[in-house]
Structures are given as structure tokens and as C-alpha cells.
C-alpha positions in Angstrom: -33.3 10.1 32.0 -30.4 11.2 34.1 -28.3 14.2 33.5 -25.1 13.8 31.4 -22.1 12.6 33.3 -19.9 15.3 32.0 -20.2 19.1 32.6 -22.3 21.2 30.3 -20.3 21.6 27.1 -18.6 24.9 26.4 -18.7 26.3 22.8 -15.2 24.9 22.2 -15.7 21.6 23.9 -14.4 18.6 22.0 -16.2 15.8 23.9 -19.7 15.4 25.2 -21.3 12.3 26.8 -24.7 11.4 28.2 -27.8 9.3 28.2 -30.3 9.9 25.4 -33.4 7.9 24.3 -33.1 6.5 20.7 -35.9 5.2 18.6 -35.3 1.5 17.8 -38.6 0.1 16.3 -42.3 0.1 16.7 -42.3 -2.7 19.3 -39.6 -1.4 21.7 -40.0 2.3 20.9 -37.4 4.6 22.4 -34.6 2.9 24.3 -32.0 4.5 26.6 -28.5 4.6 25.0 -25.2 6.1 26.0 -24.1 8.6 23.4 -20.5 10.0 23.0 -19.7 13.0 20.8 -16.0 13.3 20.0 -13.9 14.5 17.1 -16.9 15.2 14.9 -18.3 11.7 15.3 -21.4 10.8 17.3 -21.4 7.2 18.5 -23.7 5.3 20.8 -23.6 2.2 23.0 -26.1 0.3 25.0 -24.1 0.8 28.2 -21.1 2.8 29.3 -19.2 -0.5 29.7 -19.4 -1.1 26.0 -17.3 1.9 25.1 -14.1 -0.1 25.2 -15.1 -2.8 22.8 -18.6 -2.6 21.1 -19.8 0.5 19.2 -23.5 0.2 18.1 -23.3 2.9 15.5 -21.4 6.0 14.4 -22.4 9.0 12.3 -20.1 11.7 10.9 -21.4 15.1 11.7 -19.4 16.8 8.9 -22.1 15.8 6.4 -25.0 15.4 8.8 -28.2 17.4 9.1 -29.5 18.3 12.6 -33.3 19.1 12.9 -35.5 19.7 15.9 -39.0 18.1 16.0 -40.5 19.4 19.2 -39.6 20.3 22.8 -37.5 17.2 23.5 -37.1 15.4 20.1 -34.4 15.9 17.5 -33.2 14.0 14.4 -29.7 13.5 13.1 -29.3 12.2 9.5 -26.5 12.0 7.0 -28.6 11.9 3.8 -30.5 8.7 4.2 -27.9 6.1 5.0 -28.1 6.7 8.7 -30.8 8.5 10.7 -31.1 8.8 14.5 -34.4 9.8 16.1 -33.5 11.0 19.5 -35.4 12.3 22.6 -33.9 14.1 25.5 -35.3 14.1 29.1 -36.2 17.8 28.9 -36.0 20.8 26.7 -32.9 22.2 28.5 -31.1 18.9 28.0 -32.1 18.8 24.3 -30.8 22.3 23.8 -27.4 21.3 25.4 -27.1 18.5 22.9 -28.1 20.7 20.0 -25.5 23.2 20.9 -22.8 20.6 21.3 -23.8 19.0 18.0 -23.8 22.2 16.1 -20.3 23.1 17.4 -19.0 19.6 16.6 -20.5 19.8 13.1 -18.9 23.2 12.4 -15.5 22.0 13.6 -15.8 18.7 11.6 -16.7 20.5 8.4 -13.8 22.9 9.0 -11.3 20.1 9.6 -12.5 18.3 6.5 -12.0 21.5 4.4 -8.5 22.0 5.9 -7.6 18.4 5.1 -8.7 19.0 1.5 -6.8 22.3 1.2 -3.8 21.5 3.3 -1.6 21.0 0.2 -2.5 24.5 -1.0 -2.1 26.2 2.4 1.3 24.7 3.3 2.9 23.3 0.1 6.3 22.6 1.5 5.2 21.3 4.9 5.7 17.7 3.9 9.2 18.2 2.5 12.0 16.6 4.6 14.1 18.9 6.6 17.9 18.7 6.6 19.4 17.4 9.8 21.0 19.8 12.1 18.9 22.7 10.9 16.2 22.3 13.6 13.7 23.7 11.2 11.4 20.7 11.1 10.3 20.9 14.7 10.1 24.7 14.6 8.0 24.8 11.5 5.7 22.1 13.0 5.3 24.2 16.1 4.5 27.3 14.1 2.0 25.5 11.9 0.4 23.9 15.0 0.0 27.3 16.6 -1.5 28.7 13.5 -4.0 25.8 13.2 -4.9 26.1 16.9 -5.4 29.8 16.6 -7.5 29.4 13.5 -9.6 26.7 15.2 -10.3 28.9 18.3 -11.2 31.8 16.0 -13.6 29.6 14.1 -15.1 28.4 17.4 -15.6 32.1 18.4 -17.3 32.8 15.1 -19.6 29.8 15.6 -20.5 31.0 19.2 -21.1 34.5 17.7 -23.7 33.0 15.3 -25.3 30.9 18.1 -25.6 33.9 20.5 -27.2 36.0 17.8 -29.6 33.2 16.9 -30.7 32.3 20.4 -30.8 36.0 21.6 -33.1 36.9 18.8 -35.4 34.0 19.6 -35.4 35.0 23.3 -36.3 38.6 22.4 -39.2 37.4 20.2 -40.6 35.1 22.9 -40.5 37.9 25.5 -42.2 40.3 23.1 -44.9 37.8 22.6 -45.4 37.4 26.3 -45.5 41.2 26.8 -48.3 41.5 24.2 -50.6 39.3 26.3 -51.1 42.3 28.6 -51.0 40.4 31.9 -51.8 42.4 35.0 -50.7 42.2 38.5 -47.5 40.5 39.8 -47.1 38.3 36.6 -47.0 41.4 34.4 -44.4 43.1 36.6 -42.2 39.9 36.5 -42.5 39.8 32.7 -41.4 43.4 32.4 -38.4 42.8 34.6 -37.4 39.8 32.6 -37.8 41.8 29.4 -35.6 44.6 30.7 -32.9 42.1 31.7 -33.1 40.4 28.4 -32.8 43.7 26.6 -29.7 44.5 28.7 -28.3 41.0 28.0 -28.8 41.6 24.2 -27.1 45.0 24.4 -24.1 43.4 26.2 -24.1 40.5 23.8 -24.1 42.8 20.8 -21.1 44.6 22.2 -19.3 41.3 22.8 -20.2 40.2 19.3 -18.8 43.4 17.7 -15.6 43.0 19.7 -15.3 39.4 18.6 -15.9 40.4 15.0 -13.1 42.9 15.2 -10.8 40.3 16.8 -11.7 37.8 14.1 -10.8 40.2 11.3 -7.5 41.2 13.1 -6.6 37.5 13.7 -7.3 36.5 10.1 -5.2 39.4 8.8 -2.3 38.4 11.1 -2.7 34.8 10.1 -2.2 35.6 6.5 0.9 37.7 7.2 2.3 34.9 9.4 1.8 32.4 6.6 3.5 34.6 4.1 6.5 35.1 6.5 6.6 31.4 7.1 6.6 30.6 3.4 9.4 33.1 2.8 11.5 31.4 5.6 10.9 28.0 4.0 11.9 29.2 0.6 15.1 30.7 2.0 15.9 27.5 3.8 15.4 25.5 0.6 17.8 27.8 -1.2 20.4 27.4 1.6 20.0 23.6 1.5 20.6 23.6 -2.3 23.7 25.8 -1.9 25.0 23.6 0.9 24.3 20.5 -1.3 26.3 21.9 -4.2 29.2 22.8 -1.8 29.1 19.2 -0.5 29.2 17.8 -4.0 32.2 20.0 -4.9 34.0 19.2 -1.7 33.5 15.4 -2.1 34.5 15.5 -5.8 37.7 17.5 -5.0 38.6 15.2 -2.1 38.2 12.1 -4.3 40.2 13.6 -7.1 43.0 14.5 -4.7 43.2 11.0 -3.1 42.9 9.3 -6.5 45.8 11.4 -7.9 47.9 10.6 -4.9 47.3 6.9 -5.3 48.0 7.1 -9.0 51.4 8.7 -8.3 52.2 6.1 -5.6 51.2 3.1 -7.8 52.0 4.0 -11.4 51.4 0.4 -12.6 47.8 0.4 -11.2 45.4 -0.2 -14.1 42.2 0.6 -12.2 42.7 4.3 -12.5 41.5 4.9 -16.0 40.7 8.6 -15.3 42.8 11.1 -13.3 42.6 10.4 -9.6 39.8 7.8 -9.5 40.7 4.2 -8.5 39.2 1.3 -6.7 41.1 1.6 -3.5 40.2 5.3 -3.0 36.6 4.4 -3.8 36.6 1.9 -0.9 38.1 4.4 1.4 35.6 7.0 0.4 32.8 4.5 1.0 33.9 3.9 4.5 34.4 7.6 5.2 31.0 8.3 3.8 29.3 6.1 6.4 31.6 7.3 9.2 30.9 10.9 8.4 27.1 10.3 8.6 27.4 8.7 12.0 29.7 11.4 13.5 28.1 14.4 11.9 24.5 13.7 11.0 23.8 17.3 10.2 26.1 17.0 7.2 24.2 16.5 3.9 25.6 13.7 1.8 24.7 13.3 -1.8 26.2 11.4 -4.8 29.5 13.0 -5.8 28.9 13.2 -9.5 25.7 14.8 -10.8 26.0 12.5 -13.9 24.9 9.6 -11.8 22.2 11.4 -10.0 19.8 10.0 -12.6 19.5 6.9 -10.4 16.9 7.4 -7.7 19.1 5.6 -5.1 22.6 6.4 -4.1 23.8 2.9 -5.1 26.3 4.6 -7.3 27.9 6.5 -4.4 30.6 3.9 -4.1 30.9 3.6 -7.9 30.8 7.2 -8.8 34.5 7.6 -8.2 35.1 5.0 -10.9 33.1 6.7 -13.7 36.3 6.8 -15.8 37.8 3.5 -14.4 37.7 0.0 -15.5 34.7 -1.3 -13.5 32.2 1.0 -15.2 33.7 0.3 -18.6 33.1 -3.4 -18.1 29.4 -3.1 -18.2 29.2 -1.2 -21.6 31.6 -3.8 -23.0 29.3 -6.6 -21.8 26.4 -4.8 -23.4 28.4 -4.2 -26.5 29.1 -7.9 -26.8 25.4 -8.6 -27.2 24.8 -5.6 -29.5 26.2 -7.2 -32.7 23.8 -10.1 -32.4 21.0 -7.7 -31.8 21.9 -5.8 -34.9 22.1 -8.9 -37.0 18.9 -10.4 -35.8 16.2 -7.8 -35.0 14.3 -8.1 -31.8 10.9 -9.8 -32.1 8.0 -7.4 -32.3 5.6 -8.2 -29.6 1.8 -7.7 -29.9 0.3 -4.7 -28.2 -3.4 -5.7 -28.2 -5.7 -8.7 -27.8 -9.3 -9.1 -28.7 -11.7 -7.0 -26.6 -13.5 -8.7 -23.8 -17.1 -9.7 -24.8 -20.0 -8.6 -22.7 -21.6 -11.7 -21.4 -24.2 -11.6 -18.6 -24.1 -14.1 -15.9 -25.9 -14.6 -12.6 -23.0 -14.6 -10.1 -25.1 -15.4 -7.0 -26.5 -18.6 -8.5 -22.9 -19.9 -8.7 -21.4 -18.4 -5.6 -24.1 -19.2 -3.0 -23.1 -22.8 -2.8 -19.4 -22.0 -2.6 -19.2 -20.1 0.7 -16.4 -21.5 2.9 -14.8 -23.5 0.1 -11.3 -23.1 -1.4 -11.3 -21.2 -4.6 -9.2 -23.9 -6.3 -11.9 -26.5 -5.7 -14.8 -24.5 -7.1 -15.8 -25.2 -10.7 -15.9 -21.8 -12.3 -16.9 -20.9 -15.8 -14.4 -18.8 -17.8 -16.7 -15.8 -17.4 -14.9 -15.0 -14.2 -11.4 -15.6 -15.7 -8.9 -13.5 -17.6 -7.2 -15.2 -20.5 -3.9 -16.1 -18.8 -3.0 -18.8 -16.3 -1.6 -18.5 -12.8 1.8 -19.4 -14.1 1.7 -16.4 -16.4 0.6 -14.2 -13.5 3.7 -15.3 -11.6 5.8 -14.4 -14.6 4.2 -11.0 -14.6 6.1 -10.3 -11.4 9.0 -9.5 -13.7 7.2 -6.4 -15.1 9.8 -4.3 -13.2 12.9 -6.5 -13.5 15.0 -3.5 -14.0 14.9 -2.9 -10.2 16.8 -6.2 -9.7 19.2 -5.1 -12.6 20.0 -2.0 -10.6 20.2 -3.8 -7.3 22.8 -6.2 -8.9 25.1 -3.1 -9.5 25.0 -1.9 -5.9 28.0 -2.5 -3.7 26.2 -1.5 -0.5 23.8 -4.2 0.8 21.6 -1.6 2.4 21.1 0.2 -0.9 20.5 -3.1 -2.6 17.9 -3.9 0.0 16.0 -0.8 -1.0 15.7 -2.0 -4.6 14.7 -5.5 -3.6 12.0 -4.1 -1.3 10.7 -1.8 -4.1 10.6 -4.9 -6.4 8.6 -6.8 -3.8 6.0 -4.0 -3.8 6.0 -3.5 -7.6 4.5 -6.9 -8.3 1.2 -5.8 -6.8 0.8 -2.8 -9.1 -0.5 -5.0 -11.9 -3.4 -6.1 -9.7 -5.1 -2.8 -9.0 -7.8 -3.2 -11.7 -7.4 -6.9 -12.3 -10.6 -8.5 -10.8 -10.5 -11.5 -13.2 -9.4 -14.9 -11.9 -6.4 -16.5 -13.8 -6.8 -20.1 -15.1 -5.8 -22.8 -12.6 -2.9 -24.6 -14.2 -3.2 -28.2 -15.0 -0.8 -30.5 -13.3 2.5 -30.6 -15.3 1.6 -27.3 -17.2 4.6 -25.1 -17.8 5.2 -21.5 -19.0 8.4 -20.0 -20.3 9.2 -16.3 -20.7 12.4 -15.9 -22.6 13.4 -12.3 -22.7 17.1 -12.9 -22.7 17.8 -10.7 -25.8 15.5 -7.9 -24.7 16.0 -7.8 -21.0 18.6 -10.4 -20.1 16.5 -13.0 -18.3 14.8 -16.3 -18.8 11.9 -17.5 -16.7 10.3 -20.9 -16.3 7.2 -21.9 -14.3 5.8 -25.4 -13.7 2.7 -26.6 -11.8 4.2 -29.1 -9.5 1.2 -30.0 -7.4 -2.6 -30.0 -7.9 -4.0 -30.4 -4.4 -2.8 -28.2 -2.9 -2.1 -26.2 -6.1 1.5 -25.2 -6.1 3.6 -23.6 -8.8 7.4 -23.4 -8.9 9.1 -20.5 -10.6 12.8 -20.0 -11.6 14.4 -16.9 -13.3 18.0 -16.5 -14.3 19.4 -13.2 -15.5 22.6 -12.4 -17.4 22.8 -9.3 -15.3 23.8 -11.0 -12.1 20.7 -12.2 -10.2 18.5 -15.2 -9.8 14.9 -15.3 -8.6 13.0 -18.4 -7.5 9.8 -19.1 -5.7 7.2 -21.7 -5.0 3.7 -20.3 -4.4 0.7 -22.2 -3.0 -2.5 -20.2 -3.1 -5.0 -20.6 -0.3 -8.3 -18.9 -0.9 -11.6 -18.6 0.8 -14.9 -17.2 -0.3 -16.6 -15.4 2.6 -19.8 -14.2 0.9 -19.1 -10.5 0.5 -15.4 -10.8 -0.2 -12.7 -13.2 -1.4 -9.4 -13.7 0.5 -6.4 -15.0 -1.4 -3.4 -15.9 0.8 -0.2 -16.8 -1.2 1.9 -19.2 0.8 5.6 -19.7 0.1 8.8 -17.8 0.1 10.4 -15.8 -2.7 14.2 -15.9 -3.0 16.5 -13.4 -4.8 20.2 -14.2 -5.1 22.8 -11.8 -6.4 26.0 -13.3 -7.9 28.5 -10.5 -7.3 27.8 -9.9 -3.6 26.4 -13.4 -2.8 23.5 -11.7 -1.0 20.5 -13.9 -0.5 17.1 -12.2 0.1 13.8 -13.8 1.0 10.3 -12.5 1.5 6.7 -13.6 1.4 3.6 -12.1 -0.2 0.7 -10.3 1.5 -3.0 -11.2 1.5 -5.1 -10.1 -1.5 -8.8 -9.3 -0.9 -11.4 -8.9 -3.6 -14.4 -6.9 -2.3 -18.0 -6.6 -3.4 -18.2 -10.1 -4.8 -22.0 -10.2 -4.8 -23.2 -6.5 -5.0 -21.3 -3.4 -6.2 -18.2 -2.8 -8.2 -15.3 -5.3 -7.6 -12.2 -3.8 -6.1 -8.9 -5.2 -4.8 -7.0 -4.4 -1.7 -3.6 -5.7 -0.4 -2.9 -5.8 3.3 -0.4 -7.4 5.6 3.3 -7.1 6.3 6.5 -8.2 4.5 9.9 -8.8 6.0 12.6 -8.7 3.4 15.6 -10.4 4.9 19.2 -10.5 3.7 20.5 -13.8 5.1 24.1 -13.0 4.1 24.4 -9.7 6.0 21.5 -9.8 8.4 20.0 -6.6 6.9 16.2 -6.4 7.1 13.4 -4.3 5.6 9.9 -4.3 7.3 7.1 -3.3 4.9 3.6 -2.6 6.0 0.6 -2.6 3.6 -2.1 -0.6 5.2 -5.6 -2.0 4.6 -8.2 0.3 3.2 -10.3 2.1 5.8 -13.2 4.5 5.1 -12.3 6.6 8.2 -8.6 6.8 7.5 -7.1 10.1 6.3 -4.0 8.4 4.9 -3.4 7.8 1.2 -5.2 4.7 -0.1 -3.1 1.6 -0.7 -0.3 3.1 1.4 3.0 1.2 1.9 5.7 2.1 4.5 9.0 0.5 5.4 12.3 0.9 7.2 15.6 -0.6 6.1 17.8 -1.6 9.0 21.1 -3.3 9.4 21.8 -6.4 11.5 22.1 -4.2 14.7 18.7 -2.7 14.2 19.9 0.7 13.1 17.7 2.4 10.5 19.3 3.6 7.3 16.5 4.2 4.8 12.8 4.9 5.0 10.5 3.7 2.2 7.1 5.1 1.5 4.5 5.2 -1.2 1.6 3.2 -2.6 1.6 -0.3 -4.1 -0.4 0.8 -7.1 1.6 4.0 -8.1 5.1 4.6 -6.8 7.7 4.1 -4.0 10.1 6.7 -2.7 13.1 6.4 -0.3 14.7 8.7 2.1 18.2 8.4 3.7 18.0 8.4 7.5 20.4 10.8 9.0 19.3 10.5 12.6 16.7 8.6 14.6 15.4 9.3 18.1 12.9 7.6 20.5 10.6 9.1 23.0 9.9 12.3 20.9 6.6 13.6 19.8 4.3 10.7 19.0 2.5 12.3 16.1 -1.2 13.0 15.6 -2.3 9.4 16.3 0.1 8.6 19.1 1.5 5.6 17.4 4.8 6.6 16.0 7.5 6.1 18.7 10.6 6.6 16.5 11.3 9.8 14.7 13.6 9.7 11.7 15.4 12.7 10.3 15.8 12.0 6.6 17.1 13.6 3.5 14.7 14.7 0.7 12.6 11.8 -0.6 13.4 10.5 -4.1 11.5 8.2 -6.3 12.8 4.6 -6.7 9.9 3.1 -8.6 6.8 4.2 -10.6 4.1 2.2 -12.2 4.1 2.1 -16.0 1.0 3.6 -17.6 -1.6 1.1 -18.9 -2.0 0.7 -22.7 -4.8 2.4 -24.5 -8.2 0.8 -24.1 -7.1 -1.2 -21.2 -10.6 -1.3 -19.8 -11.7 -3.5 -22.7 -8.7 -5.8 -22.6 -8.9 -7.0 -18.9 -6.7 -4.1 -17.8 -3.6 -5.9 -19.0 -0.2 -4.2 -18.8 2.1 -4.0 -21.8 3.9 -7.2 -20.6 0.6 -9.1 -19.8 -0.6 -8.5 -23.4 2.4 -10.5 -24.7 2.2 -13.4 -22.2 -0.2 -15.5 -24.1 1.2 -14.6 -27.6 1.9 -17.9 -29.4 5.6 -18.7 -29.9 7.2 -21.5 -31.9 9.4 -24.0 -30.1 7.8 -23.9 -26.7 7.1 -27.1 -24.8 3.9 -29.0 -25.5 2.8 -28.3 -21.9 3.2 -24.5 -22.3 0.2 -22.4 -21.2 0.2 -20.8 -24.7 -1.0 -24.1 -26.1 -3.9 -24.5 -23.6 -7.0 -24.6 -25.8 -9.7 -23.3 -23.4 -7.5 -20.3 -22.5 -6.9 -19.6 -26.2 -10.6 -19.8 -27.0 -11.5 -17.4 -24.2 -8.9 -14.9 -25.5 -10.5 -15.1 -28.9 -13.9 -14.3 -27.4 -15.4 -17.8 -27.9 -16.5 -18.3 -24.3 -19.1 -21.1 -24.8 -16.5 -23.2 -26.6 -13.9 -22.3 -23.9 -16.3 -23.5 -21.1 -16.8 -26.9 -22.9 -13.1 -27.3 -23.5 -12.3 -26.4 -19.9 -14.6 -29.2 -18.6 -12.9 -31.7 -21.0 -9.4 -30.7 -19.7 -10.5 -31.0 -16.1 -12.0 -34.4 -16.7 -8.9 -35.6 -18.5 -6.8 -34.4 -15.5 -9.0 -36.4 -13.1 -8.7 -39.6 -15.3 -4.9 -39.2 -15.3 -4.8 -38.7 -11.5 -6.9 -41.9 -10.9 -4.6 -43.8 -13.2 -1.6 -42.7 -11.2 -3.3 -43.7 -8.0 -4.1 -47.1 -9.4 -0.5 -47.6 -10.6 0.8 -46.5 -7.1 -1.5 -49.0 -5.4 -0.4 -51.8 -7.7 3.2 -51.0 -7.0 2.7 -51.1 -3.3 0.9 -54.4 -3.5 3.7 -56.0 -5.4 6.4 -54.7 -3.1 5.0 -55.6 0.4 4.3 -59.0 2.0 0.9 -60.1 3.4 1.7 -59.0 6.9 2.5 -55.5 5.9 -0.8 -55.2 4.1 -2.6 -55.2 7.4 -0.5 -52.2 8.6 -3.0 -49.2 8.8 -0.2 -46.8 8.0 0.1 -48.3 4.5 -3.6 -47.8 3.9 -3.2 -44.1 4.7 -0.1 -43.6 2.5 -0.4 -41.1 -0.4 -1.6 -42.6 -3.6 -0.5 -40.0 -6.1 3.2 -40.5 -7.0 3.5 -37.6 -9.4 7.0 -36.1 -9.9 7.6 -32.7 -11.5 9.5 -32.8 -14.8 11.8 -29.7 -14.5 11.8 -29.1 -10.8 12.8 -31.5 -7.9 11.6 -31.5 -4.4 14.0 -30.8 -1.6 14.4 -29.0 1.8 15.3 -25.3 1.5 18.6 -24.6 3.3 17.5 -21.1 4.2 13.9 -21.4 5.3 13.7 -25.2 6.1 10.6 -25.5 3.9 9.9 -28.3 1.5 10.2 -26.7 -2.0 10.8 -27.5 -5.6 14.0 -26.1 -7.2 14.8 -26.0 -10.9 17.0 -29.0 -11.7 18.0 -27.9 -15.2 17.4 -29.3 -18.7 14.5 -27.3 -20.0 16.4 -24.7 -22.1 18.7 -27.5 -23.4 15.7 -29.5 -24.5 14.3 -26.4 -26.2 17.5 -25.9 -28.2 17.3 -29.5 -29.3 13.6 -29.4 -29.9 13.3 -32.6 -27.9 10.1 -32.7 -25.9 9.5 -36.5 -25.8 9.5 -36.4 -22.0 6.6 -34.0 -21.7 3.2 -35.5 -20.8 0.1 -35.0 -22.9 -2.1 -32.8 -20.7 -4.0 -30.8 -23.4 
């Protein structure tokens, strides 16, 4: 085996490469492989050319054990999952690898400990820095210097231990040779080597003592530097808070002055209900607010009135000057108009629990082994894999955090409104984190209504408008100024180890007051460990939320889970930009817990690229604030399919709903009650009934074509390939979407009027 291509590693070396023989099997024995040691990871390849594309294996040295078998052999193992039996060309080469591996292992373990303790060592390091202070880059440089110094000191300590260890071993070996009492020239040579080894050990001990003193001194200074840095941070935070209060007072006084001046100039203006706060001044202040940020980005801008600081976004910045004016009085009046009816007729008490999930055993592999590569909608599944709600109800569950759209409807700035809409698009995934059950596939013509007008101000209606491919249309109208509609087609594939669910279709959100029209799509959902292990769900992909009225855009990225990533699991990041591509807000958080936003004060390109070298744009932002947080799950959620408080009420029976409503579906109801055997039998009956109805429609369509064409046209091959199923949705009609150009189904009206009349004669018998 040839020597390594790189120089002999120094104690602080970060990378080491070379050829090593690796044990493969009893037939081939040891085979020559190219090994690369870098950043605490030992990887190997068949050839050097494979380094760019094919890694044959990697082991993390932070948790690995390194043992020496004999003169040339050594073993690396991480506890049983991975074990490499390696052989070097000679003992010297083996010792070089052992030294490099021990150094890399110590550094990897130290980096892992620092990663775990980073929150304790530098608590404020992740806090945003006010623009214009210059503190962010300075603190980063100081912290980087401290980390580098600490790393080098730890390397020195590791070398100290290695020198002591190898020096003692050398001294023992020489003492054993000396005890052999060799005579002549050989004995003289051994005595010379022993004397030189003794001199080397004396020198090494002196160096070790000096290094130990330096280590203690460096550690002491490091602690003092950290304390000084912490004190500087605390002082900066206090200064920022003081400046923030001054900015609030200045903005408040300026608005009051301008409002008072306008009130004196226009005495008949009815918009100024409070002293000095009118609509026109609010619009002027709104324009000045954005101009001030562009011209003086170091200026900290916050909501003018702390009373409205309860909102996580600054969407009340433009409204805060009207807190005593007419526009803010209108909303309480509108709410007060509904309050008498709410007092006369108490709100319906919704259920808070469903029967516990029974514990039925089932051989999953016996069912799934014949389903690899097929679409999930075409696989006959028992209810054992389901949860007792339908896909229509799962779509309605997107309204769990409808209050985000309520708040967005109040915003006068489209960019702030975009932040709420983006947070709403993320919040719909929070209900899926523990939900590994499959919802029931809706029957063709099945509907589901969710009437929460009195509680939350909205009405929702879903209908299954197509069976192959399965497609559901959804329409929501809110009294609080917004409309939501979507048509989702689910494409799913079973890949053996995991299940991929790809929702196809566009979601639309329209706000009445601003006429802003937003669209976005859903990301891919992956269910892992289908065959072996505990099921878990991940969301991955990218979402572009687009405001087609103003051209604003928010790009959200759902990071897929990675075992080697140090980022927070289920991470979501996004940037809100205007039509010119200028960033105004940065969104960050996780799709299962919360989302935060930060106001961008300044952005720059070509700065430091970050630790991974991927970030090319640096945003200077204000302190992050929370815009959305997941509601806690109800008690005993693990025994009730991990349903949220809203999901527990979705299948609760209600009087007056349509005969096609999912609440009336018998197999779903039987499953909820724990009668799974009966539910499976009922499920087969419903599916067979649906097949019979489809064949009847195809027969009627064929008869109709036969009666409307002449004999010559019957020979036309195009007519033979024409679709046979002429099904038409009841409450939705197909058309071309003006925004996206897609063929969609849009609500045509009539459902809620039919419910008020109790007239359901038009509904088909599907159950």
C-alpha cells in the first residue's frame, strides 16, 4: 500500500487522506480503499475519483471506539451499527492514522458538547442586533476568536496527553531492551538511544508543564472575556430598550401634533374621534414610516402605541393612530351586532372527547407487499390504518388557525398581510406531526360542511368532485372579510419503506377590503418506517405565496429531516419581498410548533457566507416576534388518534346537514365507535355501491352517445376513446381559473340556502 497522498498530519490537522486496506468478507478479504478523515467523519471510497459523487460509508468519530489489534491492524466501531476492520501497510503508517483519528475524535466530541451547551455559554448570541450599531459582526468576531482559541487550547491539551502516553511507552520499551544485557556495539547503540530518549522525555516534560500553565492561563482569560462580553451585551440591550421607548414617544408625539393640526384645519372632519388622530394623518405617517426605514435603516421603528403591541405583527402600525377614531370603532360595533343573538341563543357546546382507539393487531406487510408502486387511492385498505375522519374533514382542519386570516384581513399593508397568510400556510401542517393514520377516501358526491359562523365567523363546504383521480373542492367564506378556496388532488406512492403524499392543486385566499388575491400550493408529506419501526411524518419542499394584486411574494422552504443536520428539526424559513424583489420580512420557525417574523432593516450581498457557505444575502433585522404558535393537544391525545380540539368535533353528528355529509357515513361512524370489524364490512359495501353507480353512469353515457350520433360517426376512433363517466358535481362547477389557468371547481352557491329550507331532494344516495 502506498503512502498517504497528504503530508503527515499535525496534532491540529483537520483533514487526512490515504489508502488503507479494509476487510470486506471472507471471500475477498482485505481490499484497498481510499479513506478521508474530515470534520470528525471518517469516509471511504473505492477510488479517489468517487469522492465527488459516491461515498461507500461514513462513521462519526464523536461516538466511535478506536482499538489496535496488532502491529498493522486497527478497528473503528460506533457501538455495533458500523465496524471497520482496517490494516495499514506498516506500523508507522498505522500509528499516523491512530494519531489523526484520536485527534479528530477528541475534536468531534468537543464540538458536539459545544453544540449542546451553546445556549448556556452564549445565551444572547442568537438575538437580532439593531441596525446601525455594528454590534452583530463585532460580537460574531469575538465569539469566533474565543471558539478558535478554545479549540487550539483543546488541541494542545490532546497533544499533551498523546506525548505523555507515547513517551512513557517508548521509555518502557527502551528499559526492556536495556535489561537484555547486550554486549558489544549493539549494547552501546542501545545505551545511546536510551540517553537520547531520556533527554527527549525531560524536554517533553518541560514543554508539557509550560503547556499546562498556558492552558490554565488561557482558560482563566477566556472566562473573563466571556463575562466582559456578556456585560457588553446586557448594556447594549438596555440601550436598545431605551432607544425603543424614545422612538415610541417621538412617533406618538409627532402623530398627535399632526392630528391636532389637521383637526383644527378641518373642524367638520368626523374621522378624528380622539384628539389629533385622523385618517389622513395615518396615511401620511404610513408613508413616512417606510421612507424613514429606507433612508435611515439604523433607526428602530416599532408600533406607536404599546396598547396594540399585543399583536405579534406590526399590521396595526397604520391603524394605531386611529385607536380613538371611527375605523377602530366600527369593528367592535360589528361584533356587538352579533352579540345580542349570541346572548339569546347560547353557543353549542362541542364535544371534547371521542372513544379511545382500540388495540387491534394486524400484519402490515401481508397487505403492503403487493402494493409497492401503486397509488394509495387505488389500494383497498382496511380501516385499521385509518383515522375516523374523511379527507374532506382533514381539508376543513386547515381552518384550525383561522384567526391568522382574521388578523390579515385587518392589515392595511400588503406586506404585513403576506406574513399572516404565509404563517397560515405553515400552520395547516401542525396537525399532522403525530397523525400517522390515513383519512377515509371520500365517496364521489360526498360533502362536508363546517358551520362556525356564530363562533368564528366562517362557513366551510367541501365536496368530492372526482373519484379517479380523487379530487375535493373546498370553499370557505368568512364574515370577517376573507374567502378561502382550493381544489386538492392527492397523488401518493408507496415506496416500500416510506409513503409519499403529493397534494396537487392551488389554494386561493381573497381579502375583500384590499382585494388582495393570494395563491400557494402544498408541500410533499412523507410517512417513514412503513414496514419496520415507529411511524413518523416529515414535510419537505418549497412554497411560493404570491399576491397577484400587488406582486408581493413570500418564498417558504421546508427543510427535510436529516440525521447529520445540526439545524432544528422540521425547520421552515422564508422571506417576504415586494414586486421589485426587496426583502421586508424574514420568517423562521418550525411547522409543528411556531413561526416568528423579523422586520428587515437592511440587506446586503457578498458578505460573510455563514458556516456552510450557502447564505449569500445577509439581512439586518429587528428582534424576532412570534406570529403563530401551535395549540396544545387535548389530554389523552395518544389514545384518540392525536386529534386536536377542532378535529375532535369534526365528526360530531349535527342535525340538518346534507344526506351526503361525512358525518352520516356509516363505516366511518362504526370505526369511531370502535367496531372495526363491522366498519370493514360496511366499507366494502359502500365501495361496491360506488362501483355499481359508476358503471350505471358509464352505461347511460354510452346510450346517450349512441342515440345522438349517426352510423358514420360510430366508426370514428376518437368517439370510442371519449370519457364514459359524465358525473357533474352538485355544489361546485368546473371552469378555468383566471389566475392560474388550471381547470378547477368553484362553488356555485345554493348549499346554505338548501340547508335553511331543509330541501335535500337533489342529493344522491351514496350511503
